[in-house]
C-alpha positions as CSV (number, residue, x, y, z in Angstrom):
1,M,-24.2,1.5,-24.9
2,A,-23.3,3.5,-21.4
3,V,-19.7,4.5,-20.8
4,F,-18.8,5.3,-17.3
5,R,-15.9,7.5,-16.9
6,P,-14.7,8.8,-13.1
7,E,-15.3,12.4,-12.6
8,L,-11.8,13.4,-11.8
9,E,-12.4,17.0,-10.5
10,S,-14.9,15.7,-7.7
11,N,-12.7,13.0,-6.9
12,V,-10.0,15.6,-4.5
13,C,-10.6,17.8,-1.9
14,T,-8.5,20.7,-2.8
15,L,-7.1,23.0,-0.2
16,N,-5.6,26.2,-1.0
17,F,-2.8,28.8,1.2
18,D,-3.4,32.5,0.9
19,D,-3.5,31.7,-3.0
20,K,-0.1,30.8,-2.7
21,F,0.3,26.9,-2.2
22,T,-2.4,24.7,-3.3
23,Y,-2.6,20.7,-2.9
24,E,-4.9,18.1,-3.8
25,L,-5.8,14.9,-1.4
26,P,-7.7,12.3,-3.0
27,L,-11.1,11.6,-1.7
28,H,-10.7,8.3,-0.5
29,E,-11.5,6.4,2.7
30,D,-7.9,5.3,3.3
31,T,-6.4,8.9,3.1
32,N,-9.3,9.9,5.6
33,K,-8.1,8.0,8.1
34,R,-5.0,9.2,7.7
35,V,-5.8,12.8,7.7
36,A,-7.3,12.0,10.9
37,E,-5.2,10.3,12.8
38,I,-2.5,12.3,11.7
39,A,-4.0,16.0,12.3
40,N,-5.7,14.7,15.7
41,K,-2.8,13.1,17.0
42,Q,-0.8,16.9,16.1
43,L,-3.3,18.8,17.6
44,Q,-3.7,16.3,20.8
45,A,0.2,17.8,21.1
46,L,-1.0,21.3,22.0
47,K,-2.4,19.8,25.3
48,K,0.9,18.5,26.3
49,V,3.1,21.9,25.4
50,D,4.8,23.7,28.3
51,E,4.3,27.5,27.6
52,N,7.0,28.5,30.0
53,N,9.3,26.1,27.7
54,P,11.1,27.1,25.1
55,D,12.1,23.8,23.9
56,S,8.6,22.3,24.7
57,I,7.2,24.8,22.0
58,D,10.0,24.1,19.6
59,K,9.1,20.4,19.9
60,V,5.7,20.5,19.1
61,Y,5.8,23.0,17.0
62,N,8.4,21.4,15.0
63,M,6.6,17.7,15.5
64,M,3.2,19.8,13.9
65,L,5.4,20.5,10.9
66,D,6.3,17.2,10.7
67,G,2.7,16.3,10.5
68,I,1.3,18.6,7.7
69,D,4.6,17.1,5.5
70,E,2.7,13.7,6.1
71,I,-0.3,14.9,5.2
72,L,0.4,17.0,1.8
73,G,4.0,16.0,1.1
74,E,7.7,17.4,1.9
75,G,8.2,20.6,2.6
76,A,4.7,21.3,2.3
77,G,4.8,22.6,6.3
78,A,7.6,25.1,5.5
79,D,6.1,26.0,2.2
80,I,2.8,26.9,3.9
81,M,4.7,28.4,7.3
82,S,5.8,30.8,5.1
83,I,2.9,32.7,4.7
84,F,2.8,33.8,8.1
85,P,5.7,36.5,9.1
86,K,6.1,35.3,12.5
87,P,5.0,31.8,12.3
88,G,4.5,30.4,15.8
89,L,2.4,27.3,17.5
90,L,-1.0,28.7,17.2
91,D,-0.7,29.5,13.6
92,I,0.2,25.9,12.3
93,G,-2.5,24.6,14.8
94,D,-4.7,27.0,12.9
95,V,-3.4,25.3,9.5
96,L,-3.5,21.2,10.6
97,H,-7.3,22.1,10.9
98,Y,-8.3,23.8,8.4
99,I,-6.4,20.1,6.9
100,A,-9.0,18.4,8.8
101,K,-11.7,20.9,8.5
102,E,-11.6,21.2,4.8
103,Y,-10.9,17.3,4.2
104,G,-13.0,16.0,6.1
105,L,-16.2,18.3,4.7
106,A,-15.0,17.4,1.3
107,Y,-15.0,12.9,2.4
108,N,-18.2,13.9,3.8
109,A,-20.3,15.7,1.2
110,R,-18.8,12.9,-1.5
111,L,-20.3,10.6,1.3
112,N,-23.8,11.4,1.6
113,K,-24.1,12.3,-1.9
114,Y,-24.1,8.8,-2.8
115,K,-26.1,8.2,0.1
116,A,-29.1,10.5,0.0
117,N,-29.0,8.5,-4.1
118,A,-28.3,5.4,-2.8
119,D,-31.8,4.6,-4.8
120,I,-30.5,1.3,-7.4
121,P,-32.9,0.4,-9.6
122,K,-34.2,-3.1,-8.4
123,A,-32.9,-6.1,-10.3
124,T,-35.3,-8.3,-12.8
125,H,-33.9,-11.6,-12.8
126,P,-36.4,-14.6,-13.3
127,A,-35.1,-15.8,-9.8
128,N,-36.9,-13.2,-8.1
129,G,-39.6,-14.0,-10.2
130,K,-43.2,-16.1,-8.2
131,R,-42.1,-19.9,-8.1
132,G,-43.9,-22.6,-8.7
133,R,-45.2,-25.1,-6.6
134,R,-43.3,-28.8,-6.1
């Protein structure tokens, strides 16, 4: 008898930050939607930053930091940004872009695997056979 066992290692996207911090996100449609929405919202905030206003820069930076925490877990943003000697707005933008891009690639690769191999054998059932005339 065949037994189904989930391939758990292929069910996650592993994000590695400078070999210092590693996070795993489940490859699931809810997570995919959440990552895309949060990253897009945070990256869109960069359009509104006033480069001549330090408060504006700090506000957007902190908002993006919260976005990373929302995706990866509390404290993840601060941990990841500690990799940079002097973390700034462009650095945190790179981090969010990396998260969204790598997660999207992993999710789509798994999804496309099933789309490409969608050859499901036709069921043989008596109802699929020829019907006699009445």
